[in-house]
Structure formats: C-alpha cells, structure tokens
C-alpha positions as CSV (number, residue, x, y, z in Angstrom):
1,M,-14.1,14.8,-3.7
2,A,-10.4,15.2,-2.9
3,R,-8.1,12.5,-4.3
4,H,-5.0,11.1,-2.7
5,V,-2.5,8.2,-3.2
6,F,-1.4,6.2,-0.2
7,V,2.0,4.7,-0.9
8,V,3.1,1.7,1.3
9,F,6.5,0.1,1.3
10,T,6.9,-3.4,2.9
11,N,9.0,-6.5,3.0
12,P,8.2,-10.1,3.9
13,V,9.8,-11.8,6.9
14,T,12.8,-13.8,5.6
15,G,11.6,-17.1,4.2
16,Q,7.9,-16.1,4.3
17,E,7.6,-14.5,0.8
18,K,4.9,-16.9,-0.5
19,T,2.8,-16.6,2.6
20,Y,3.3,-12.8,2.7
21,N,2.2,-12.4,-1.0
22,D,-0.8,-14.7,-0.6
23,W,-2.0,-12.8,2.5
24,Y,-1.3,-9.3,1.0
25,T,-2.9,-10.0,-2.4
26,N,-5.8,-12.2,-1.3
27,Q,-6.8,-10.7,2.1
28,H,-5.1,-7.4,3.0
29,L,-6.0,-5.5,-0.1
30,A,-9.7,-6.4,0.3
31,D,-9.6,-5.4,4.0
32,V,-8.1,-2.0,3.2
33,L,-10.6,-1.4,0.4
34,K,-13.4,-1.9,3.0
35,V,-12.2,1.4,4.7
36,P,-14.5,4.2,3.5
37,G,-12.6,6.4,1.1
38,F,-10.2,3.7,-0.3
39,V,-11.3,3.1,-3.9
40,S,-8.6,1.0,-5.5
41,A,-5.3,-0.8,-4.8
42,R,-2.4,-2.2,-6.7
43,R,0.8,-4.0,-5.7
44,F,4.3,-3.9,-7.1
45,R,7.5,-5.9,-6.7
46,L,10.9,-4.2,-7.0
47,S,12.3,-4.9,-10.5
48,D,15.7,-6.6,-10.8
49,T,16.7,-3.7,-13.1
50,Q,17.3,-0.4,-11.3
51,R,19.0,3.0,-12.1
52,A,20.8,3.0,-8.8
53,A,22.9,0.3,-7.2
54,A,21.7,-1.7,-4.2
55,P,20.9,-1.7,-1.4
56,H,17.2,-1.1,-1.9
57,P,15.4,-1.2,1.4
58,W,11.9,-2.1,0.2
59,Q,11.0,-5.1,-2.1
60,Y,7.3,-4.4,-2.3
61,M,5.1,-1.3,-2.8
62,A,1.3,-0.9,-2.7
63,L,-0.5,2.1,-4.1
64,Y,-4.0,2.8,-2.8
65,D,-6.3,5.5,-4.4
66,I,-8.3,7.4,-1.8
67,E,-11.2,9.6,-2.6
68,T,-12.5,11.5,0.5
69,D,-13.2,14.9,1.8
70,D,-12.2,13.7,5.3
71,L,-8.7,12.3,4.9
72,K,-8.0,12.5,8.6
73,G,-11.1,10.4,9.3
74,T,-10.2,7.9,6.6
75,L,-6.7,7.4,7.9
76,A,-8.1,7.2,11.5
77,T,-10.4,4.4,10.4
78,L,-7.5,2.6,8.7
79,S,-5.5,2.9,11.9
80,E,-8.4,1.7,14.1
81,R,-8.9,-1.4,12.0
82,S,-5.2,-2.3,11.5
83,G,-4.3,-5.4,13.5
84,T,-7.9,-6.2,14.5
85,P,-10.2,-8.9,13.1
86,A,-11.3,-6.4,10.5
87,M,-7.8,-6.1,9.2
88,V,-5.6,-9.0,10.3
89,L,-1.9,-8.5,9.9
90,S,0.1,-11.5,8.8
91,D,3.1,-12.8,10.8
92,A,4.8,-12.9,7.4
93,L,4.8,-9.1,7.1
94,G,8.1,-7.6,8.1
95,A,8.1,-5.2,11.0
96,E,9.8,-2.4,9.1
97,R,7.5,-0.6,6.8
98,A,6.8,2.9,5.6
99,A,3.7,4.7,4.3
100,W,2.9,8.2,3.1
101,V,-0.1,9.9,1.6
102,F,0.4,12.1,-1.4
103,E,-2.0,14.5,-3.2
104,P,-1.8,15.1,-6.9
105,I,-0.6,18.5,-8.1
106,T,-1.0,17.8,-11.9
107,P,-3.4,15.7,-14.0
108,V,-2.0,12.5,-15.5
109,V,0.3,13.4,-18.4
110,M,0.4,10.8,-21.3
111,A,3.2,10.2,-23.7
112,K,2.6,11.5,-27.2
113,K,2.7,8.9,-30.0
C-alpha cells in the first residue's frame, strides 16, 4: 500500500484560537480519520523560536498519514465530505489555508547515539 503525508497549514480567525483548537483537535481530526486511507493525524503549533525572522504566515500545521493505492479517490472523498455534516468546518477556521500531499522518498533516518 502506498504511503503519503498530507500537510495542512491553517490559522484561527482572530480572537477565536480557543474555539479553533477545540474544534480542530476534538472534532476535525476524527472526521478526517473517517476518510478511508487516512490512518493517523497530529497537530503542531508554530514554536516561538525560529531560524528565520517573522513574518510566519501559518501558526498551525497538521500532518496526516495516508495509506492507499487510490490517492486520487482518497482525496476526492476528503473534498466531497469537507464542509458537509460528515466534516463540519468551524467558523473559527481562517479562510486562508494551504495543503499538500507528499510521498516519502527515503525511509526514516534516526540519529545515532
């Protein structure tokens, strides 16, 4: 089965961070994981410490692991469900967002101790 990583960058609506995080963590991740092919999800917040100076356009990132031999079908199902009762989108989610699918080209490399 082919493996992919779906990388999603988002921000909350100004003043709605608590609502956004509650919705994303407690509802949206579970809704996405109901899409056949999505097998895991993890969220990240931009660290205060960065190599490059601001501005940084995205404050949040979600990584979803996908395992499927029909990536187009998996993404089509995701699109079909997005914004429906099967995958409600919160008003606290900012309109600007970006998402890309990546495929691994190497195995995981671990640090030597």
